[in-house]
KOLBA-846526 format. One record per residue: residue in three letters; chain; x, y, z of N, C-alpha, C in turn; residue number from 1. Coordinates in Angstrom, 2 decimals, always signed. Layout:
<pts>
lumvo,kollum,n_X,n_Y,n_Z,ca_X,ca_Y,ca_Z,c_X,c_Y,c_Z,tormi
ALA,A,X,Y,Z,X,Y,Z,X,Y,Z,NUM $
...
</pts>
This chain:
<pts>
lumvo,kollum,n_X,n_Y,n_Z,ca_X,ca_Y,ca_Z,c_X,c_Y,c_Z,tormi
MET,A,-13.56,-23.22,-17.86,-14.88,-23.44,-17.33,-15.21,-22.32,-16.35,1 $
GLY,A,-16.47,-22.14,-16.15,-16.91,-21.12,-15.21,-18.41,-21.04,-15.16,2 $
PRO,A,-18.94,-20.36,-14.15,-20.40,-20.21,-14.05,-20.94,-19.26,-15.11,3 $
ARG,A,-22.23,-19.13,-15.11,-22.92,-18.24,-16.04,-22.35,-16.82,-15.95,4 $
ASN,A,-22.20,-16.17,-17.07,-21.70,-14.78,-17.18,-20.27,-14.61,-16.66,5 $
SER,A,-19.46,-15.64,-16.79,-18.07,-15.53,-16.33,-17.12,-15.11,-17.45,6 $
GLY,A,-17.60,-15.11,-18.68,-16.75,-14.71,-19.80,-16.12,-15.88,-20.53,7 $
LYS,A,-16.64,-17.08,-20.34,-16.09,-18.26,-21.01,-16.05,-18.09,-22.51,8 $
MET,A,-17.17,-17.68,-23.08,-17.26,-17.58,-24.53,-16.37,-16.45,-25.07,9 $
LYS,A,-16.28,-15.36,-24.34,-15.41,-14.26,-24.76,-13.95,-14.71,-24.77,10 $
LEU,A,-13.55,-15.44,-23.74,-12.19,-15.96,-23.66,-11.94,-17.00,-24.76,11 $
ALA,A,-12.88,-17.90,-24.97,-12.73,-18.93,-26.01,-12.66,-18.29,-27.40,12 $
ASN,A,-13.51,-17.32,-27.65,-13.47,-16.63,-28.95,-12.11,-15.96,-29.17,13 $
TYR,A,-11.56,-15.37,-28.12,-10.25,-14.73,-28.24,-9.17,-15.77,-28.54,14 $
LEU,A,-9.15,-16.85,-27.77,-8.11,-17.87,-27.95,-8.24,-18.61,-29.28,15 $
GLU,A,-9.46,-18.74,-29.77,-9.68,-19.39,-31.06,-9.47,-18.42,-32.22,16 $
GLY,A,-9.42,-17.13,-31.94,-9.25,-16.14,-32.99,-10.47,-16.00,-33.87,17 $
THR,A,-11.64,-16.21,-33.30,-12.89,-16.15,-34.06,-13.57,-14.80,-33.85,18 $
THR,A,-13.21,-13.84,-34.66,-13.82,-12.52,-34.54,-14.99,-12.35,-35.50,19 $
ALA,A,-14.90,-12.92,-36.69,-15.96,-12.75,-37.68,-17.20,-13.57,-37.33,20 $
ALA,A,-17.01,-14.83,-36.96,-18.13,-15.71,-36.62,-17.90,-16.27,-35.22,21 $
PRO,A,-18.42,-15.59,-34.19,-18.18,-16.05,-32.82,-18.71,-17.46,-32.57,22 $
LEU,A,-18.08,-18.14,-31.62,-18.51,-19.48,-31.24,-19.91,-19.41,-30.64,23 $
LYS,A,-20.68,-20.44,-30.86,-22.04,-20.49,-30.33,-22.06,-21.17,-28.97,24 $
LYS,A,-22.90,-20.67,-28.10,-23.09,-21.28,-26.79,-24.04,-22.46,-26.96,25 $
VAL,A,-23.62,-23.62,-26.45,-24.45,-24.82,-26.54,-24.54,-25.48,-25.16,26 $
ALA,A,-25.39,-26.49,-25.05,-25.65,-27.12,-23.76,-24.77,-28.33,-23.47,27 $
SER,A,-23.80,-28.60,-24.31,-22.92,-29.74,-24.07,-21.46,-29.31,-24.24,28 $
ILE,A,-20.55,-30.17,-23.84,-19.13,-29.89,-23.99,-18.78,-29.85,-25.48,29 $
VAL,A,-18.03,-28.81,-25.87,-17.67,-28.66,-27.28,-16.16,-28.52,-27.40,30 $
TYR,A,-15.58,-29.32,-28.27,-14.15,-29.26,-28.55,-13.92,-28.37,-29.75,31 $
HIS,A,-13.03,-27.41,-29.60,-12.61,-26.56,-30.71,-11.12,-26.79,-30.94,32 $
LYS,A,-10.55,-26.04,-31.83,-9.14,-26.24,-32.18,-8.22,-26.05,-30.97,33 $
ARG,A,-8.43,-24.99,-30.19,-7.55,-24.68,-29.06,-8.25,-24.72,-27.71,34 $
THR,A,-9.55,-24.86,-27.70,-10.30,-24.79,-26.43,-11.33,-25.91,-26.32,35 $
ILE,A,-11.71,-26.19,-25.10,-12.82,-27.08,-24.79,-13.78,-26.27,-23.94,36 $
ILE,A,-14.99,-26.08,-24.41,-15.97,-25.27,-23.70,-16.80,-26.17,-22.79,37 $
VAL,A,-16.84,-25.83,-21.50,-17.65,-26.56,-20.53,-18.83,-25.67,-20.15,38 $
PRO,A,-20.04,-26.08,-20.47,-21.21,-25.27,-20.11,-21.35,-25.11,-18.60,39 $
ASP,A,-21.93,-23.99,-18.19,-22.10,-23.73,-16.76,-23.00,-24.77,-16.10,40 $
SER,A,-23.90,-25.38,-16.86,-24.78,-26.39,-16.28,-24.00,-27.61,-15.79,41 $
TYR,A,-22.81,-27.86,-16.34,-21.99,-28.99,-15.88,-21.42,-28.71,-14.49,42 $
LEU,A,-21.19,-27.46,-14.17,-20.72,-27.12,-12.82,-21.87,-27.13,-11.83,43 $
GLU,A,-23.06,-26.81,-12.29,-24.22,-26.75,-11.42,-24.79,-28.12,-11.08,44 $
SER,A,-24.40,-29.14,-11.84,-24.94,-30.49,-11.64,-23.85,-31.42,-11.10,45 $
PRO,A,-23.95,-31.83,-9.85,-22.91,-32.68,-9.26,-22.63,-33.97,-10.04,46 $
TRP,A,-23.64,-34.54,-10.69,-23.43,-35.78,-11.42,-22.67,-35.56,-12.73,47 $
MET,A,-22.43,-34.32,-13.11,-21.66,-34.03,-14.33,-20.19,-33.73,-14.02,48 $
HIS,A,-19.83,-33.58,-12.77,-18.45,-33.23,-12.40,-17.45,-34.25,-12.90,49 $
LYS,A,-17.80,-35.52,-12.89,-16.87,-36.56,-13.36,-16.54,-36.37,-14.84,50 $
HIS,A,-17.48,-35.86,-15.61,-17.24,-35.61,-17.04,-16.27,-34.45,-17.23,51 $
VAL,A,-16.41,-33.44,-16.39,-15.50,-32.30,-16.45,-14.09,-32.73,-16.06,52 $
ILE,A,-13.98,-33.53,-15.02,-12.67,-34.01,-14.58,-12.02,-34.87,-15.66,53 $
ALA,A,-12.80,-35.66,-16.36,-12.27,-36.52,-17.43,-11.71,-35.71,-18.60,54 $
LEU,A,-12.13,-34.47,-18.75,-11.65,-33.63,-19.86,-10.15,-33.36,-19.78,55 $
GLN,A,-9.56,-33.49,-18.61,-8.14,-33.21,-18.48,-7.30,-34.14,-19.33,56 $
GLN,A,-7.85,-35.27,-19.75,-7.13,-36.17,-20.64,-6.87,-35.54,-22.00,57 $
SER,A,-7.70,-34.57,-22.37,-7.58,-33.92,-23.67,-7.05,-32.49,-23.58,58 $
ALA,A,-6.75,-32.02,-22.39,-6.39,-30.61,-22.20,-4.95,-30.47,-21.73,59 $
SER,A,-4.34,-29.35,-22.10,-2.98,-29.07,-21.64,-3.00,-28.19,-20.38,60 $
CYS,A,-4.09,-27.45,-20.16,-4.26,-26.64,-18.97,-5.74,-26.32,-18.80,61 $
GLY,A,-6.09,-25.76,-17.66,-7.47,-25.41,-17.40,-7.60,-24.02,-16.82,62 $
PHE,A,-8.65,-23.32,-17.23,-8.94,-22.00,-16.69,-10.22,-22.09,-15.86,63 $
PHE,A,-10.13,-21.71,-14.60,-11.30,-21.64,-13.73,-11.68,-20.17,-13.66,64 $
LEU,A,-12.81,-19.80,-14.25,-13.26,-18.42,-14.26,-14.30,-18.20,-13.15,65 $
GLN,A,-14.24,-17.03,-12.54,-15.20,-16.66,-11.52,-15.54,-15.18,-11.68,66 $
PRO,A,-16.79,-14.86,-12.03,-17.16,-13.45,-12.15,-17.38,-12.81,-10.78,67 $
VAL,A,-17.08,-11.53,-10.67,-17.31,-10.84,-9.40,-18.80,-10.71,-9.09,68 $
THR,A,-19.64,-10.90,-10.11,-21.08,-10.75,-9.92,-21.76,-12.00,-9.37,69 $
ALA,A,-21.04,-13.14,-9.31,-21.65,-14.39,-8.84,-21.99,-14.29,-7.36,70 $
ARG,A,-23.17,-14.75,-7.02,-23.64,-14.67,-5.64,-23.58,-16.03,-4.93,71 $
TYR,A,-23.36,-17.09,-5.68,-23.34,-18.42,-5.08,-22.10,-19.18,-5.55,72 $
ARG,A,-21.77,-20.22,-4.84,-20.61,-21.05,-5.20,-20.94,-21.93,-6.39,73 $
SER,A,-20.09,-21.89,-7.39,-20.28,-22.72,-8.57,-19.43,-23.97,-8.51,74 $
TYR,A,-18.25,-23.84,-7.95,-17.32,-24.96,-7.87,-17.46,-25.65,-6.51,75 $
PRO,A,-17.46,-26.97,-6.51,-17.48,-27.67,-5.21,-16.17,-27.46,-4.46,76 $
PRO,A,-16.18,-27.61,-3.15,-14.94,-27.47,-2.38,-13.86,-28.45,-2.88,77 $
ASN,A,-12.65,-27.93,-3.04,-11.49,-28.71,-3.46,-11.64,-29.40,-4.82,78 $
PHE,A,-12.53,-28.93,-5.66,-12.75,-29.49,-6.99,-11.47,-29.48,-7.82,79 $
ALA,A,-10.69,-28.42,-7.73,-9.47,-28.30,-8.54,-8.43,-29.35,-8.19,80 $
LYS,A,-8.50,-29.90,-7.00,-7.51,-30.90,-6.58,-7.65,-32.22,-7.34,81 $
ALA,A,-8.75,-32.42,-8.05,-8.95,-33.62,-8.84,-8.21,-33.57,-10.18,82 $
PHE,A,-7.69,-32.40,-10.53,-7.02,-32.22,-11.82,-5.51,-32.38,-11.68,83 $
ARG,A,-4.89,-32.92,-12.72,-3.43,-33.12,-12.74,-2.76,-32.28,-13.81,84 $
ILE,A,-3.49,-31.34,-14.39,-2.94,-30.43,-15.38,-2.79,-29.05,-14.73,85 $
PRO,A,-1.98,-28.17,-15.30,-1.88,-26.81,-14.74,-3.24,-26.10,-14.78,86 $
LEU,A,-3.61,-25.49,-13.67,-4.87,-24.76,-13.58,-4.59,-23.30,-13.26,87 $
TYR,A,-5.41,-22.42,-13.83,-5.25,-20.99,-13.62,-6.58,-20.41,-13.15,88 $
GLY,A,-6.53,-19.62,-12.09,-7.71,-18.97,-11.56,-7.83,-17.57,-12.14,89 $
ILE,A,-9.02,-17.26,-12.66,-9.25,-15.96,-13.29,-10.54,-15.36,-12.74,90 $
VAL,A,-10.43,-14.19,-12.13,-11.60,-13.44,-11.69,-11.93,-12.47,-12.83,91 $
THR,A,-13.18,-12.49,-13.27,-13.59,-11.63,-14.38,-14.60,-10.60,-13.91,92 $
PHE,A,-14.61,-9.47,-14.60,-15.59,-8.43,-14.31,-15.82,-7.60,-15.56,93 $
GLU,A,-16.92,-6.89,-15.55,-17.24,-5.93,-16.61,-17.58,-4.62,-15.93,94 $
LYS,A,-17.10,-3.55,-16.51,-17.30,-2.19,-15.99,-16.60,-2.01,-14.65,95 $
THR,A,-17.33,-2.10,-13.55,-16.72,-1.84,-12.25,-17.06,-2.97,-11.28,96 $
TYR,A,-16.40,-2.94,-10.15,-16.66,-3.91,-9.10,-16.28,-3.29,-7.77,97 $
THR,A,-16.80,-3.87,-6.71,-16.42,-3.41,-5.38,-15.31,-4.33,-4.86,98 $
GLN,A,-14.54,-3.83,-3.92,-13.48,-4.65,-3.33,-14.07,-5.87,-2.61,99 $
GLU,A,-15.25,-5.70,-2.03,-15.91,-6.81,-1.35,-16.27,-7.92,-2.34,100 $
ALA,A,-16.82,-7.55,-3.50,-17.18,-8.54,-4.52,-15.93,-9.21,-5.08,101 $
LEU,A,-14.87,-8.45,-5.28,-13.60,-9.03,-5.76,-13.06,-10.03,-4.76,102 $
GLN,A,-13.08,-9.68,-3.49,-12.58,-10.58,-2.45,-13.43,-11.86,-2.37,103 $
GLN,A,-14.74,-11.71,-2.52,-15.62,-12.87,-2.48,-15.34,-13.80,-3.66,104 $
ALA,A,-15.12,-13.25,-4.84,-14.82,-14.07,-6.01,-13.49,-14.80,-5.83,105 $
ARG,A,-12.50,-14.12,-5.29,-11.21,-14.76,-5.03,-11.35,-15.89,-4.03,106 $
GLU,A,-12.09,-15.65,-2.97,-12.30,-16.68,-1.95,-13.00,-17.91,-2.52,107 $
GLN,A,-13.94,-17.69,-3.44,-14.64,-18.81,-4.05,-13.69,-19.66,-4.88,108 $
LEU,A,-12.78,-19.02,-5.61,-11.81,-19.78,-6.40,-10.82,-20.52,-5.50,109 $
LEU,A,-10.38,-19.88,-4.45,-9.45,-20.54,-3.55,-10.12,-21.70,-2.81,110 $
ALA,A,-11.40,-21.57,-2.51,-12.13,-22.64,-1.82,-12.30,-23.87,-2.71,111 $
CYS,A,-12.23,-23.69,-4.02,-12.37,-24.84,-4.91,-11.05,-25.59,-5.06,112 $
GLY,A,-10.00,-25.12,-4.40,-8.75,-25.86,-4.39,-7.62,-25.25,-5.18,113 $
LEU,A,-7.85,-24.10,-5.79,-6.75,-23.44,-6.50,-5.78,-22.85,-5.48,114 $
GLU,A,-4.52,-22.83,-5.83,-3.51,-22.30,-4.90,-3.40,-20.78,-4.95,115 $
LYS,A,-3.75,-20.19,-6.11,-3.65,-18.74,-6.24,-4.57,-18.26,-7.35,116 $
ILE,A,-4.80,-16.96,-7.35,-5.56,-16.31,-8.41,-4.54,-15.72,-9.37,117 $
ASP,A,-4.58,-16.13,-10.62,-3.56,-15.71,-11.58,-3.86,-14.37,-12.24,118 $
TRP,A,-5.14,-14.10,-12.54,-5.49,-12.85,-13.20,-6.83,-12.33,-12.71,119 $
THR,A,-6.97,-11.02,-12.79,-8.26,-10.35,-12.66,-8.43,-9.60,-13.97,120 $
LEU,A,-9.40,-10.02,-14.78,-9.55,-9.50,-16.13,-10.81,-8.67,-16.31,121 $
ASP,A,-10.65,-7.52,-16.95,-11.76,-6.66,-17.33,-12.21,-7.10,-18.72,122 $
LEU,A,-13.36,-7.75,-18.81,-13.85,-8.26,-20.08,-14.28,-7.16,-21.03,123 $
ASP,A,-14.59,-5.96,-20.52,-14.93,-4.84,-21.39,-13.72,-4.33,-22.14,124 $
LYS,A,-12.56,-4.36,-21.50,-11.36,-3.82,-22.12,-10.63,-4.84,-22.97,125 $
GLU,A,-11.15,-6.08,-22.98,-10.55,-7.14,-23.81,-9.07,-7.32,-23.52,126 $
ASP,A,-8.67,-7.28,-22.25,-7.25,-7.47,-21.91,-6.91,-8.95,-21.76,127 $
LEU,A,-7.44,-9.75,-22.66,-7.24,-11.20,-22.61,-5.89,-11.63,-23.15,128 $
SER,A,-5.19,-10.73,-23.83,-3.91,-11.10,-24.44,-2.87,-11.53,-23.43,129 $
GLN,A,-2.99,-11.10,-22.18,-1.99,-11.45,-21.18,-2.00,-12.93,-20.80,130 $
ILE,A,-3.08,-13.65,-21.11,-3.10,-15.07,-20.77,-2.70,-15.97,-21.93,131 $
GLU,A,-2.60,-15.43,-23.12,-2.32,-16.27,-24.29,-0.96,-16.96,-24.20,132 $
GLN,A,+0.01,-16.36,-23.56,+1.33,-16.96,-23.45,+1.32,-18.24,-22.65,133 $
TYR,A,+0.29,-18.46,-21.83,+0.20,-19.66,-21.02,-0.57,-20.78,-21.70,134 $
PHE,A,-1.11,-20.48,-22.86,-2.01,-21.43,-23.53,-1.38,-21.96,-24.78,135 $
</pts>
């Protein structure tokens, strides 16, 4: 899960191995063979958080994505503490970023209750293969 432009679909397409026909972005939670896609609108709406938390019953782990370009908090404080599955924090970027933006993205993920940031991924270079061993 992650806010708008965090790379959710790019990551899901990679993990699903869908190169010929990419997954479509929709407005509701979608279950695929290896992934569950949570739309960014579910993070933006406090009354939908309980539905996101309930997804852990069907998941083996969770990825919290945060783009360096985000200007506002997407995750509520300590949101990750409601989960009982392994969670991984991923800061995503495309092209370049400033150290200030990177630090802000990391702080936003840590404020949501994650203990650490596991990866900083360049979505342009498609270096997503390093997370597949955890999934």
